[in-house]
C-alpha positions as CSV (number, residue, x, y, z in Angstrom):
1,M,0.0,0.0,0.0
2,E,1.3,3.5,-0.9
3,F,1.1,6.5,1.5
4,N,-1.5,8.2,-0.6
5,E,-3.8,5.2,-0.3
6,I,-3.6,4.8,3.5
7,A,-3.9,8.6,4.0
8,E,-7.0,8.8,1.7
9,K,-8.5,5.7,3.4
10,H,-8.2,7.3,6.8
11,T,-9.6,10.6,5.7
12,K,-12.5,8.9,3.9
13,L,-13.3,6.9,7.0
14,L,-13.5,10.1,9.1
15,L,-15.7,11.9,6.6
16,D,-18.0,8.8,6.3
17,I,-18.4,8.7,10.1
18,I,-19.2,12.4,10.3
19,E,-21.9,12.0,7.5
20,S,-23.3,8.9,9.2
21,Y,-23.5,10.9,12.5
22,R,-25.5,13.7,10.8
23,I,-27.9,11.1,9.2
24,K,-28.5,9.5,12.6
25,I,-29.4,12.8,14.1
26,R,-31.8,13.5,11.3
27,D,-33.4,10.1,11.8
28,I,-33.8,10.8,15.6
29,E,-35.5,14.1,14.6
30,S,-37.8,12.4,12.2
31,E,-38.9,9.8,14.7
32,L,-39.4,12.4,17.4
33,Y,-41.6,14.5,15.2
34,T,-43.7,11.5,14.2
35,D,-43.9,10.0,17.8
36,F,-44.6,13.4,19.4
37,F,-47.3,14.4,17.0
38,N,-49.1,11.0,17.1
39,D,-49.0,11.0,21.0
40,F,-50.1,14.6,21.2
41,S,-52.9,14.4,18.7
42,G,-54.2,11.4,20.5
43,K,-54.5,13.3,23.8
44,V,-55.8,16.7,22.8
45,V,-59.4,17.7,22.5
46,I,-60.6,19.6,19.3
47,Q,-63.3,22.2,19.9
48,R,-64.4,24.5,17.1
49,G,-61.3,23.5,15.2
50,R,-58.9,24.5,18.0
51,I,-56.7,22.3,20.2
52,F,-57.2,22.0,23.9
53,A,-55.0,20.1,26.4
54,N,-53.6,20.2,29.9
55,A,-50.0,21.1,30.4
56,S,-49.5,17.8,32.2
57,T,-50.3,16.0,29.0
58,L,-47.0,17.1,27.5
59,N,-45.0,15.5,30.3
60,N,-46.4,12.0,30.0
61,L,-46.1,11.3,26.3
62,P,-44.4,8.0,25.3
63,A,-42.4,10.0,22.7
64,W,-40.0,11.3,25.3
65,K,-39.0,7.8,26.5
66,K,-38.4,6.7,22.9
67,Y,-36.4,9.9,22.2
68,Y,-34.0,9.5,25.2
69,K,-33.6,5.8,24.4
70,K,-32.5,6.7,20.9
71,S,-30.2,9.4,22.2
72,A,-28.5,7.0,24.6
73,E,-28.0,4.6,21.7
74,L,-26.4,7.5,19.8
75,G,-23.9,8.0,22.7
76,S,-22.8,4.3,22.4
77,W,-22.6,4.6,18.6
78,I,-20.3,7.6,19.0
79,V,-17.9,5.6,21.2
80,S,-17.9,2.7,18.7
81,K,-17.0,5.1,15.9
82,M,-14.2,6.7,17.9
83,K,-12.8,3.2,18.3
84,E,-12.9,2.8,14.5
85,I,-11.0,6.0,14.2
86,S,-8.4,4.7,16.7
87,F,-8.0,1.5,14.8
88,S,-7.6,3.4,11.5
89,L,-4.9,5.6,13.1
90,N,-3.2,2.6,14.4
91,N,-2.8,1.3,10.8
92,Y,-1.9,4.8,9.5
93,F,0.9,5.4,12.1
94,G,2.1,1.8,11.8
95,F,2.6,2.4,8.1
96,V,4.2,5.8,8.5
97,T,6.6,4.9,11.3
98,K,7.1,1.3,10.2
99,K,6.7,0.3,13.9
100,Q,4.2,-1.4,16.1
101,V,2.2,1.5,17.5
102,S,-0.9,-0.3,18.9
103,K,0.0,0.1,22.6
104,E,0.5,3.9,22.3
105,V,-2.6,4.4,20.2
106,T,-4.8,2.3,22.5
107,E,-3.5,4.1,25.6
108,A,-4.1,7.5,24.1
109,S,-7.5,6.5,22.8
110,K,-8.6,5.2,26.2
111,F,-7.5,8.4,27.8
112,L,-9.3,10.6,25.4
113,L,-12.5,8.5,25.6
114,S,-12.3,8.8,29.4
115,Q,-12.1,12.6,29.1
116,I,-15.4,12.7,27.3
117,G,-17.1,10.3,29.6
118,F,-16.5,6.6,28.7
119,D,-14.9,4.4,31.3
120,G,-14.2,1.5,29.0
121,E,-17.6,-0.2,29.5
122,K,-20.3,2.5,29.7
123,L,-20.9,6.3,29.6
124,T,-20.1,7.8,32.9
125,D,-22.5,9.8,35.0
126,K,-22.3,13.5,34.2
127,G,-19.6,12.9,31.6
128,F,-19.7,14.9,28.3
129,L,-21.3,12.1,26.2
130,Q,-24.0,11.4,28.8
131,M,-24.8,15.1,29.2
132,L,-24.8,15.5,25.4
133,T,-27.3,12.7,24.8
134,R,-29.5,13.5,27.9
135,D,-29.8,17.2,27.3
136,I,-33.4,18.3,27.7
137,T,-33.1,21.5,25.6
138,P,-35.1,20.0,22.6
139,E,-37.8,18.7,25.0
140,R,-38.1,22.1,26.7
141,R,-38.4,23.9,23.4
142,I,-41.0,21.5,22.0
143,K,-43.1,21.7,25.2
144,L,-43.0,25.5,25.2
145,F,-44.0,25.5,21.6
146,A,-46.9,23.2,22.2
147,L,-48.1,25.2,25.2
148,Q,-48.0,28.4,23.2
149,A,-50.0,26.7,20.4
150,I,-52.6,25.6,22.9
151,N,-52.9,29.0,24.4
152,A,-53.2,30.6,21.0
153,G,-55.9,28.1,20.0
154,K,-54.2,26.8,16.9
155,S,-55.8,24.2,14.7
156,L,-54.3,20.8,14.7
157,T,-53.3,21.2,11.1
158,D,-51.4,24.5,11.7
159,F,-49.8,23.0,14.8
160,Q,-48.6,20.0,12.8
161,K,-47.1,22.2,10.1
162,D,-45.3,24.4,12.6
163,L,-44.2,21.4,14.7
164,K,-42.5,19.9,11.6
165,K,-40.5,23.1,11.1
166,L,-39.5,23.2,14.8
167,I,-38.3,19.6,15.1
168,S,-37.1,18.9,11.5
169,G,-36.0,22.4,10.6
170,D,-37.1,25.0,8.0
171,K,-34.8,24.7,5.0
172,A,-36.3,27.8,3.3
173,A,-35.6,29.9,6.4
174,G,-32.2,28.3,6.9
175,R,-33.0,27.0,10.3
176,K,-32.1,23.6,11.7
177,G,-34.4,21.5,13.8
178,V,-34.1,21.6,17.6
179,V,-32.3,18.3,17.8
180,A,-29.8,19.0,15.0
181,A,-29.2,22.5,16.4
182,H,-28.4,21.0,19.8
183,Y,-25.9,18.5,18.4
184,K,-24.3,20.9,15.9
185,T,-23.7,23.4,18.7
186,N,-22.2,20.9,21.1
187,S,-20.7,18.1,19.0
188,D,-20.4,18.9,15.3
189,T,-16.6,18.6,15.3
190,L,-16.4,15.8,18.0
191,F,-15.0,13.2,15.7
192,S,-12.5,15.5,14.0
193,E,-11.2,16.9,17.3
194,F,-10.8,13.3,18.6
195,D,-8.9,12.4,15.5
196,R,-6.7,15.5,15.6
197,T,-6.0,15.1,19.3
198,L,-5.2,11.4,19.2
199,S,-3.0,11.9,16.1
200,F,-1.0,14.7,17.9
201,K,-0.4,12.5,21.0
202,V,0.8,9.6,18.9
203,A,2.9,11.8,16.7
204,E,4.6,13.3,19.7
205,K,5.5,9.9,21.0
206,Y,7.1,8.9,17.7
207,E,8.7,12.4,17.0
208,L,6.8,13.1,13.8
209,H,7.4,16.8,13.2
210,Y,5.6,17.2,9.9
211,V,1.9,17.3,8.8
212,L,-0.1,16.9,5.7
213,W,-3.3,19.1,6.0
214,S,-6.1,16.9,4.6
215,G,-9.9,17.2,4.3
216,P,-12.7,17.9,1.8
217,T,-13.0,21.2,0.0
218,L,-16.6,22.3,0.7
219,K,-18.6,25.4,-0.2
220,S,-18.4,26.3,3.5
221,S,-14.6,25.8,3.7
222,R,-12.8,28.9,4.9
223,P,-10.1,30.6,2.8
224,F,-7.7,29.8,5.7
225,C,-8.4,26.1,5.2
226,R,-8.6,26.1,1.4
227,R,-5.1,27.6,1.2
228,R,-3.7,24.7,3.3
229,K,-5.6,21.6,2.1
230,G,-3.2,19.1,0.4
231,K,-0.1,21.0,1.6
232,S,2.6,19.9,4.0
233,F,3.8,21.8,7.0
234,S,6.1,21.4,9.9
235,V,4.5,21.1,13.3
236,A,6.2,24.3,14.3
237,E,4.5,26.0,11.3
238,I,1.1,24.7,12.4
239,K,1.7,25.9,15.9
240,A,2.8,29.3,14.6
241,M,-0.6,29.7,13.0
242,D,-2.1,30.2,16.5
243,K,-0.9,33.8,16.2
244,E,-2.8,34.4,13.0
245,T,-6.4,35.7,12.9
246,W,-9.1,34.5,10.6
247,A,-12.9,34.2,10.4
248,G,-14.0,31.2,12.4
249,K,-11.0,30.8,14.6
250,I,-11.6,29.5,18.1
251,P,-10.1,31.9,20.5
252,G,-7.5,30.4,22.8
253,Q,-7.5,26.9,21.1
254,S,-4.5,25.5,19.3
255,T,-4.6,25.0,15.5
256,I,-3.2,21.5,16.1
257,I,-6.5,20.6,17.8
258,S,-9.0,22.9,16.1
259,A,-7.5,23.2,12.6
260,G,-9.6,25.9,10.8
261,G,-11.8,26.6,13.9
262,Y,-15.5,26.3,14.4
263,N,-17.1,23.4,12.6
264,C,-13.8,22.5,10.8
265,I,-13.7,18.8,9.8
266,D,-10.2,18.8,8.3
267,N,-7.7,16.3,9.6
268,L,-3.9,16.6,10.1
269,L,-1.9,13.6,8.9
270,Y,1.5,13.4,10.6
271,I,4.3,12.3,8.4
272,T,8.1,11.7,8.6
273,Q,10.7,14.1,7.3
274,E,11.3,11.8,4.3
275,L,7.6,11.9,3.4
276,Y,7.5,15.7,3.9
277,E,10.4,16.3,1.6
278,G,8.8,14.0,-1.0
279,L,5.5,15.9,-0.8
280,T,6.9,19.4,-0.6
281,P,7.6,21.1,-4.0
């Protein structure tokens, strides 16, 4: 296998995981919309075309139990995909260094997973992943919306239409649904940051002082990232970028970890000096 092949393979895996994550979130949104509306419409009373219901009705809908069960499953899925990233990096660094790196990759991976709330067997209480998947912000917003609709005397048809926009998003208005908005705000770059942090830790261990900036070129890609994609840099050059200013930069965070900043899914592939010299014009 050539370097380009294993590098592209790892980058593709990372991008596929990120896309699968977004699809899973959309699926959770879709199920929540269907379940909530079906539960709600079965409990309300329609008088003169308007919906009537007690506030307590909103607390006891089966939709919430289903939603949090799906969310918990998402947390476990996240861990499984981070393990896949670790395995891929094990293969990548083994190829680049021509050494057995599994011990170092495994130890660093376990440490990083513990930092986000996984103890090796389950999500830990009040750890990041558990708090992410148990967050009640979407539930609060949906309940408030439903109460406002009841108080306004909306028809069930209008309620359903507006509920769809709230939960699943309003593409015409450029708004994400409440579930997608929650996960985008709190975890959109979770896999990329895990990959960049784990890569940096392993690279330090094996004294890899050069980087190939990799990742897709998207419409949303910043000029800062576009200028760097596919190019090689020394680690010192990457660290020096911390002093630069650009739109989307995360204040106080290292470029080694955040790359282009907010929502950046680029990955940094650490390479030997020999590879660097071969890749640099």
